[in-house]
C-alpha positions, 0 to 999 in steps of 0.5 A: 652846669644847671638844668632849668625847669620852667613854668608857663600858665595862663593868668587866672583871668585869662579864659583857657579854652584848651583847659576847658576842652580837656576838662570836658574830655574828662567829664565825658570819660567819667571823672567828674571830680576835675574842676578848673583845669587849666593847661600850660608849658613846660619848658627844660633848658640846659645852661653851661659856663655861668654862675647860679646868679647869671643862670637866674638873670638870663632865664628871667630875660628868656622868659619876659621876652620870649617864652611867655606873654607877661600879659597873659601868662605867669611863669615860674622856674627852678635852676638845678645842679647837673655836675 
C-alpha cells in the first residue's frame, strides 16, 4: 500500500488572484516580509494492491487527466510506503 502526496501549484507565468489576496491580507496584518505568495492544492491518495511503478504511472495519469491542468499548473508528488 502506498500514500501519494500531490502538490499542485499555478505555473509562474499564470496570475494567482487568490495568492495575491492572501498576500495582501498578510500585509494588512503587518507581515510586510511576505512576497510573491502562491496558493495551490494538496491531495493525498492511498493506493493498494499495485507496485510502486504502477503507482507512478497511475498518479501521472490522475494528474494529467483530472487533478491538474497541465496548461496552467505544475504538479509534483511523492510516493511513500504505508505498510
